[in-house]
C-alpha positions in Angstrom: 18.5 73.4 -38.2 17.5 74.8 -35.2 15.1 72.9 -34.0 17.7 70.2 -34.3 20.5 72.1 -31.9 17.5 72.8 -29.7 16.6 68.6 -29.2 20.2 68.2 -28.9 21.4 70.7 -26.2 18.0 69.9 -23.9 19.0 66.1 -24.4 22.8 67.3 -23.1 20.6 69.3 -20.4 19.2 66.2 -19.4 21.7 64.0 -19.4 24.2 65.9 -17.4 20.8 66.1 -14.6 20.7 62.3 -14.9 24.2 61.7 -14.6 23.9 64.5 -11.3 21.3 62.4 -10.0 23.2 59.3 -10.3 26.1 60.3 -8.6 24.3 61.7 -5.4 22.1 59.4 -5.3 24.6 55.6 -5.6 25.2 54.8 -2.2 20.8 55.2 -1.9 21.7 55.3 2.1 22.7 52.2 2.1 24.8 49.2 -0.2 25.7 50.6 -3.6 25.9 49.6 -6.7 27.5 46.2 -7.0 29.9 47.3 -9.6 30.5 50.4 -8.6 33.1 48.9 -5.9 33.5 45.4 -7.5 34.4 43.2 -10.3 32.4 39.7 -11.0 35.2 38.2 -12.4 38.1 39.2 -11.0 39.4 41.0 -14.0 39.9 44.9 -14.6 41.1 45.5 -18.5 42.4 42.2 -17.6 44.6 42.7 -14.3 43.7 41.2 -11.3 41.4 42.5 -8.6 43.0 42.9 -4.8 41.9 41.6 -1.6 42.4 43.3 1.9 45.1 42.6 3.7 46.5 39.3 0.7 48.4 39.7 -2.4 46.8 41.0 -5.3 44.7 38.4 -6.3 46.2 35.3 -4.0 42.9 35.3 -1.5 40.3 32.5 -1.2 37.3 34.5 -0.7 38.8 37.3 -2.8 36.2 40.3 -2.8 37.0 42.1 -6.1 37.7 45.0 -5.5 37.8 47.7 -8.1 40.8 48.9 -6.6 44.2 47.7 -5.0 42.3 47.9 -1.3 39.5 49.1 0.1 40.2 52.9 0.1 41.5 53.0 -3.1 37.9 52.2 -4.0 36.3 54.6 -2.3 38.5 57.0 -3.4 38.1 55.5 -7.4 34.5 58.5 -6.8 35.6 60.7 -3.9 38.8 61.5 -4.6 38.8 64.2 -7.7 41.1 66.8 -10.2 38.5 70.0 -9.2 40.1 73.3 -9.7 37.7 76.1 -7.2 37.2 76.6 -4.1 35.1 74.0 -2.6 35.2 71.3 -5.4 34.0 73.9 -7.5 30.5 71.8 -7.8 28.5 72.5 -4.3 26.7 68.8 -4.3 30.8 67.6 -4.8 31.3 63.7 -2.9 34.8 64.7 -3.1 36.9 64.5 0.4 40.0 64.6 -1.3 41.6 66.6 -4.3 43.7 65.5 -6.5 47.2 67.6 -8.3 46.2 71.1 -6.7 49.0 72.5 -4.7 46.9 73.5 -2.1 43.4 70.9 -1.1 40.2 72.5 -2.4 37.7 70.0 -1.2 35.6 72.4 1.9 33.6 69.2 2.7 32.5 69.6 7.0 35.4 66.5 7.5 38.4 67.6 5.8 40.2 66.7 2.1 42.5 64.0 3.0 44.7 66.3 0.7 45.7 67.8 3.8 47.5 64.5 5.0 50.2 65.4 1.9 51.3 68.7 3.0 53.5 69.2 5.6 55.4 72.2 7.1 58.6 73.3 9.3 59.5 76.8 10.1 62.0 78.4 12.9 59.7 80.2 15.5 62.6 82.2 16.0 64.6 82.9 12.5 67.9 84.0 13.7 67.3 80.2 16.1 68.4 76.9 14.3 67.8 75.2 17.6 63.4 76.9 17.3 62.8 74.3 14.6 59.5 72.9 14.2 57.5 71.2 12.2 54.4 70.3 11.1 54.6 67.1 9.4 51.2 65.6 6.8 50.7 62.9 9.2 49.6 64.6 12.3 46.5 66.4 9.6 44.3 63.9 10.3 43.0 60.0 9.7 45.6 58.8 8.0 43.9 56.2 5.7 45.2 53.6 3.8 45.1 54.2 0.4 48.2 53.0 -1.7 46.3 53.9 -5.6 46.4 57.8 -4.1 50.1 57.6 -2.1 48.6 57.2 1.7 50.2 55.0 3.8 49.7 54.2 7.6 51.2 56.9 10.3 53.0 54.6 12.3 54.9 57.0 14.8 51.5 57.1 16.8 52.3 54.8 20.4 52.1 51.3 20.0 51.3 52.0 16.2 47.4 52.2 17.5 44.9 54.7 17.6 45.1 57.5 20.7 42.9 56.3 23.4 42.5 53.0 21.9 44.0 49.9 20.2 42.8 50.5 17.0 46.0 49.3 14.4 46.9 52.5 12.4 48.0 49.4 10.0 44.7 49.0 9.4 43.2 52.4 9.2 40.6 52.3 5.8 37.0 54.2 4.9 35.6 51.3 6.2 36.9 51.8 9.3 34.4 53.8 10.2 32.0 53.7 7.6 30.2 50.3 6.6 30.6 49.5 2.8 27.5 47.8 2.5 25.0 50.7 4.4 24.0 47.9 6.8 23.0 50.1 9.9 19.6 52.0 9.2 17.8 54.1 11.3 14.2 52.2 12.1 11.4 54.8 13.5 11.9 55.3 17.3 15.2 56.6 16.8 16.3 52.8 17.1 19.4 50.7 14.9 19.7 47.8 13.2 21.2 45.8 10.2 17.6 44.0 9.5 14.6 44.7 10.1 12.8 47.2 6.6 14.6 48.0 4.0 16.6 51.4 3.7 14.8 53.8 1.1 17.4 56.5 0.9 20.2 58.4 3.4 19.8 59.6 6.8 22.3 62.1 6.5 20.0 65.3 5.2 16.9 65.1 7.2 14.9 62.3 6.4 12.3 59.8 8.4 11.2 56.5 8.4 8.3 56.5 8.2 5.8 53.7 8.2 3.1 53.2 5.4 -0.1 50.8 5.8 1.6 47.7 7.8 5.2 48.8 6.0 8.0 50.0 7.9 10.5 51.9 5.9 13.7 53.1 7.0 16.7 55.7 6.5 20.3 55.3 5.9 22.6 55.7 9.2 24.8 59.4 9.0 27.3 58.7 7.0 26.6 54.8 6.7 28.6 54.9 9.8 29.0 51.7 11.4 27.2 50.6 14.9 27.4 47.9 17.1 29.1 44.9 16.4 30.6 46.7 13.5 33.7 44.9 12.9 35.6 45.9 9.4 36.8 43.4 7.7 40.1 44.9 7.1 41.0 43.8 10.7 40.7 40.9 13.0 40.5 41.0 16.9 39.9 44.0 16.9 36.7 44.8 19.7 34.1 45.3 17.9 31.9 49.2 18.1 30.2 49.1 21.4 28.5 52.8 20.0 25.3 53.6 17.0 25.5 55.8 14.9 25.1 59.2 15.6 22.4 61.5 14.4 23.1 64.5 12.5 21.8 66.5 9.5 23.6 68.7 6.5 22.5 70.2 4.0 23.8 69.3 0.4 25.5 71.6 -0.8 27.4 70.6 1.7 31.0 71.0 -0.6 31.5 74.4 -0.7 33.8 77.6 0.3 32.9 79.8 4.1 34.1 82.9 2.3 30.9 84.6 2.6 28.3 81.6 4.3 28.7 79.4 6.8 28.2 75.3 6.1 26.6 74.0 9.6 26.5 70.3 10.2 23.4 69.9 12.8 24.8 67.1 15.2 23.0 65.3 17.6 22.6 62.6 20.1 25.9 59.9 19.7 28.0 62.7 18.0 30.7 62.2 20.8 30.2 58.8 22.0 30.1 57.2 18.6 34.2 58.4 18.6 34.5 55.9 21.6 34.6 52.6 19.3 38.4 53.4 18.4 38.9 56.6 21.4 37.8 54.6 23.8 39.5 56.7 26.8 39.8 59.3 24.9 38.6 62.4 27.0 36.1 62.5 30.2 32.9 59.8 28.5 34.9 56.9 29.4 36.0 56.2 33.4 39.4 57.1 33.5 39.6 58.7 30.2 42.9 60.1 29.4 42.1 63.4 28.8 39.5 66.0 30.7 37.9 68.5 28.4 33.4 68.1 29.3 31.6 66.2 26.8 28.6 65.7 26.7 27.4 68.3 29.1 25.4 71.1 28.8 27.0 74.6 27.9 24.4 76.4 30.2 23.2 79.9 30.2 26.7 81.4 30.7 29.0 79.5 28.0 25.9 80.0 25.6 26.1 83.3 25.8 29.1 83.9 25.8 29.7 82.4 22.3 26.7 83.8 20.8 28.4 86.9 21.9 32.0 86.5 20.9 32.2 87.8 17.2 36.5 88.6 17.4 38.7 89.2 19.3 37.8 91.7 21.2 34.5 92.7 20.1 31.6 90.4 22.4 28.6 92.5 21.1 27.6 90.0 18.7 23.2 89.5 19.9 22.5 86.9 17.5 24.6 85.1 14.6 26.6 83.3 16.8 27.2 80.3 15.9 30.1 79.4 13.5 31.1 76.0 11.7 34.7 77.0 12.9 33.3 75.6 16.4 29.8 73.8 15.9 28.0 71.7 18.8 25.8 68.7 19.4 21.8 70.4 19.0 21.2 69.4 22.8 20.5 65.6 23.1 18.0 65.2 19.6 17.5 62.1 17.6 15.6 63.2 15.6 16.5 63.8 11.8 14.3 65.8 10.5 14.3 68.0 14.1 18.0 68.5 13.5 17.7 69.5 9.8 15.8 72.5 10.8 18.5 73.9 13.0 20.7 74.4 10.3 19.4 77.9 10.1 19.3 78.7 13.4 22.2 80.7 14.2 22.6 80.8 17.8 23.2 77.9 20.0 21.6 77.0 23.0 21.9 76.2 26.4 20.9 72.3 26.2 24.3 72.4 23.4 26.9 69.9 24.5 30.4 70.4 23.2 30.9 67.3 21.3 34.2 65.6 19.4 33.0 67.8 16.4 33.8 70.9 18.0 37.1 71.1 17.8 38.5 68.4 15.5 37.5 67.5 11.5 36.5 63.8 10.8 38.9 63.4 8.3 41.8 65.9 8.2 42.5 69.7 8.4 45.4 71.8 8.0 45.9 72.0 11.2 47.7 69.6 14.0 45.2 67.3 14.8 43.3 67.9 12.8 42.1 70.7 14.4 39.1 73.6 13.0 41.5 76.5 13.5 45.0 76.8 14.0 46.6 75.0 17.0 50.2 76.1 18.7 49.9 80.3 18.0 49.2 82.8 19.9 47.5 84.3 16.9 45.9 83.4 13.8 46.3 86.9 12.3 48.5 89.9 12.4 48.0 94.0 11.2 49.0 95.0 8.0 50.1 98.5 6.8 47.3 99.5 7.6 46.2 98.2 10.9 43.7 95.8 9.4 43.3 91.9 10.1 45.8 90.1 7.5 47.5 85.9 7.5 50.5 85.7 8.7 53.1 85.3 6.5 55.6 82.2 7.3 58.9 85.3 6.4 57.0 88.3 8.2 55.5 86.5 10.8 56.9 83.3 10.8 55.8 82.0 14.6 52.5 82.8 13.6 52.4 81.2 9.8 53.9 78.0 11.0 55.6 77.4 7.6 51.8 77.9 5.7 51.8 80.9 3.3 48.2 83.3 3.6 46.8 81.5 1.2 47.2 78.0 2.6 46.2 79.4 6.1 42.6 80.8 4.7 42.0 77.7 2.7 42.3 75.8 6.3 40.2 78.0 7.6 37.6 77.2 4.4 37.9 80.4 2.3 37.4 83.1 5.3 38.8 86.8 4.5 41.6 88.1 7.6 38.3 90.3 7.9 36.3 87.9 9.0 39.0 88.0 12.8 40.4 90.6 14.6 43.8 92.0 13.6 46.0 89.9 16.3 42.9 87.2 16.4 43.2 84.9 19.1 42.4 80.9 19.4 38.8 80.6 18.2 38.8 78.3 22.2 37.3 81.5 23.0 34.3 81.1 21.3 33.6 79.6 24.9 35.9 80.3 26.8 36.2 84.3 26.1 39.3 86.1 27.4 
């Protein structure tokens, strides 16, 4: 009997690990299992499937999606009801939490559930004219996923992407990520949609290889679209002009940062890739509508200031300066393995550069403009009765809390306790611009 119980337990553990492996390798750096997204005979429990931009089951060439739209297909796997910060699973691939009062996923790109959180408050509690708002649509990319209650943000001027022409009414997960993973990295740091079979993900440090006379590619970071990519959900929108970025991250990327950082090593093209949709944003494009420098090396002065900055009033740091709340592009590196090796590097270097991801998350965040840290407040923290740092309270500190509870404030900073900062901590823009 004991032997039988042991064998059953061993089999159960093997099945658990097998399923974890399948989930982790589902895309395998390229096209996933076809029936994970499509149904072959236009039926799922007797219900007709849908086509992007068409009535359910109506269009010729129907892609037979296993959901009402393409993003809902993605969220069938990438949304979850994990109850613990960081998804409760160090290898979780969830990018949207379900059924939680405060978003729980801690991927570097952020949790789309922040789009469901809106706040209003009075800067001055006795002045009704001092009302401020932080509506959910300001917190990230407003992907359309009808099955999960996500709809387009039509508040942008022209209903298009800021600094670009991409239509807000057609923003899906596949607007950025190629659902069939055709883009692959070949030896020499080039990308193409053919030329060698994809043998695995290019997100975790793996490099293209050669064996004998054969060449084997790895997928683009996070299945990003590259040159000439145009999602099927849009019509005359210009095709992408930029190749996927180089980047590397650990497989345990979805976890709380209460005690340790979860770095992403961004490499060549991390800001250039964003200009595929945000064409005139920042200084990479001639005539750009914003002026914050991108792509230029930090230089000795700013790199030293970044590494020395610990918190407001404390610039005594001499090492361990890196924080995922203010990441940088690691030079002009176009090597997955080299970037992966930099994940343990605690200081930035003079040849590192500011990237779009230095300030913004790719999906969504708890702050306006999908920033990584609070925006629109003088102080990220206040002082408690003993003078120690504490997160602001919406009743006692309305201007600083911006409607958010201390728990929401901490969750939006990926669970960092207030003690990681100074009392009356100022904006993390000071990580580079120390005052």
